[in-house]
TORKOL-4160 file (C-alpha; in steps of 0.2 Angstrom, whole numbers, padded with zeros to 4 digits, m for minus):
99
<pt num="1" X="0011" Y="m0053" Z="m0200"/>
<pt num="2" X="m0004" Y="m0050" Z="m0194"/>
<pt num="3" X="m0002" Y="m0065" Z="m0181"/>
<pt num="4" X="0013" Y="m0057" Z="m0171"/>
<pt num="5" X="0004" Y="m0040" Z="m0172"/>
<pt num="6" X="m0011" Y="m0047" Z="m0164"/>
<pt num="7" X="0000" Y="m0057" Z="m0151"/>
<pt num="8" X="0010" Y="m0041" Z="m0146"/>
<pt num="9" X="m0005" Y="m0031" Z="m0144"/>
<pt num="10" X="m0014" Y="m0043" Z="m0132"/>
<pt num="11" X="m0005" Y="m0037" Z="m0116"/>
<pt num="12" X="m0006" Y="m0020" Z="m0121"/>
<pt num="13" X="m0025" Y="m0022" Z="m0123"/>
<pt num="14" X="m0027" Y="m0031" Z="m0106"/>
<pt num="15" X="m0018" Y="m0017" Z="m0097"/>
<pt num="16" X="m0028" Y="m0003" Z="m0107"/>
<pt num="17" X="m0044" Y="m0012" Z="m0102"/>
<pt num="18" X="m0039" Y="m0013" Z="m0083"/>
<pt num="19" X="m0041" Y="m0031" Z="m0084"/>
<pt num="20" X="m0025" Y="m0035" Z="m0077"/>
<pt num="21" X="m0023" Y="m0042" Z="m0060"/>
<pt num="22" X="m0021" Y="m0028" Z="m0046"/>
<pt num="23" X="m0009" Y="m0039" Z="m0037"/>
<pt num="24" X="0000" Y="m0038" Z="m0052"/>
<pt num="25" X="0003" Y="m0020" Z="m0049"/>
<pt num="26" X="0018" Y="m0012" Z="m0042"/>
<pt num="27" X="0018" Y="m0002" Z="m0027"/>
<pt num="28" X="0019" Y="0017" Z="m0031"/>
<pt num="29" X="0036" Y="0024" Z="m0024"/>
<pt num="30" X="0029" Y="0036" Z="m0014"/>
<pt num="31" X="0017" Y="0023" Z="m0006"/>
<pt num="32" X="0028" Y="0011" Z="m0003"/>
<pt num="33" X="0041" Y="0026" Z="0005"/>
<pt num="34" X="0027" Y="0029" Z="0017"/>
<pt num="35" X="0025" Y="0012" Z="0022"/>
<pt num="36" X="0043" Y="0010" Z="0025"/>
<pt num="37" X="0045" Y="0025" Z="0035"/>
<pt num="38" X="0029" Y="0020" Z="0046"/>
<pt num="39" X="0035" Y="0002" Z="0047"/>
<pt num="40" X="0054" Y="0008" Z="0055"/>
<pt num="41" X="0045" Y="0018" Z="0068"/>
<pt num="42" X="0033" Y="0003" Z="0071"/>
<pt num="43" X="0050" Y="m0008" Z="0073"/>
<pt num="44" X="0058" Y="0005" Z="0084"/>
<pt num="45" X="0044" Y="0008" Z="0096"/>
<pt num="46" X="0041" Y="m0013" Z="0097"/>
<pt num="47" X="0056" Y="m0020" Z="0094"/>
<pt num="48" X="0048" Y="m0040" Z="0097"/>
<pt num="49" X="0036" Y="m0038" Z="0087"/>
<pt num="50" X="0021" Y="m0034" Z="0100"/>
<pt num="51" X="0005" Y="m0037" Z="0092"/>
<pt num="52" X="m0007" Y="m0043" Z="0108"/>
<pt num="53" X="m0019" Y="m0036" Z="0116"/>
<pt num="54" X="m0022" Y="m0019" Z="0111"/>
<pt num="55" X="m0011" Y="m0017" Z="0098"/>
<pt num="56" X="m0017" Y="m0030" Z="0087"/>
<pt num="57" X="m0030" Y="m0018" Z="0078"/>
<pt num="58" X="m0013" Y="m0006" Z="0075"/>
<pt num="59" X="m0004" Y="m0021" Z="0067"/>
<pt num="60" X="m0017" Y="m0024" Z="0058"/>
<pt num="61" X="m0019" Y="m0008" Z="0049"/>
<pt num="62" X="m0002" Y="m0007" Z="0047"/>
<pt num="63" X="m0005" Y="m0026" Z="0036"/>
<pt num="64" X="m0020" Y="m0018" Z="0027"/>
<pt num="65" X="m0009" Y="m0003" Z="0022"/>
<pt num="66" X="0005" Y="m0013" Z="0016"/>
<pt num="67" X="m0009" Y="m0021" Z="0005"/>
<pt num="68" X="m0019" Y="m0007" Z="0000"/>
<pt num="69" X="m0001" Y="m0001" Z="m0006"/>
<pt num="70" X="0003" Y="m0017" Z="m0016"/>
<pt num="71" X="m0015" Y="m0016" Z="m0023"/>
<pt num="72" X="m0012" Y="0004" Z="m0030"/>
<pt num="73" X="m0023" Y="0011" Z="m0017"/>
<pt num="74" X="m0014" Y="0027" Z="m0013"/>
<pt num="75" X="m0029" Y="0033" Z="m0001"/>
<pt num="76" X="m0033" Y="0018" Z="0008"/>
<pt num="77" X="m0015" Y="0016" Z="0011"/>
<pt num="78" X="m0014" Y="0033" Z="0019"/>
<pt num="79" X="m0029" Y="0031" Z="0029"/>
<pt num="80" X="m0022" Y="0015" Z="0037"/>
<pt num="81" X="m0006" Y="0023" Z="0041"/>
<pt num="82" X="m0014" Y="0037" Z="0048"/>
<pt num="83" X="m0021" Y="0026" Z="0062"/>
<pt num="84" X="m0004" Y="0019" Z="0064"/>
<pt num="85" X="0005" Y="0037" Z="0065"/>
<pt num="86" X="m0008" Y="0042" Z="0077"/>
<pt num="87" X="m0003" Y="0027" Z="0090"/>
<pt num="88" X="0015" Y="0031" Z="0085"/>
<pt num="89" X="0014" Y="0051" Z="0089"/>
<pt num="90" X="0018" Y="0053" Z="0071"/>
<pt num="91" X="0011" Y="0068" Z="0059"/>
<pt num="92" X="m0003" Y="0062" Z="0050"/>
<pt num="93" X="m0002" Y="0065" Z="0031"/>
<pt num="94" X="m0015" Y="0069" Z="0023"/>
<pt num="95" X="m0023" Y="0056" Z="0010"/>
<pt num="96" X="m0023" Y="0063" Z="m0008"/>
<pt num="97" X="m0043" Y="0065" Z="m0007"/>
<pt num="98" X="m0041" Y="0077" Z="0007"/>
<pt num="99" X="m0027" Y="0089" Z="m0002"/>
């Protein structure tokens, strides 16, 4: 009985202690929706996946936003998405710490 309890409790303790890898964390729905919205606008403006010259920095900001979203960092995600939004003439969304 103790062996079963211990083996079942280990994953819960690892998650509670925050020892689980951030890569295993699923992105929050709001974060994923925001990335999808900006990605759709990006694809509409640059249908040929244009990432050369002056647009490389914006494409990098979109990539970094996706990575931050996947790691669960909503503040960083919104900051990077706001860079892309300003380039696409979309309204900015406040990051949670800006509210």
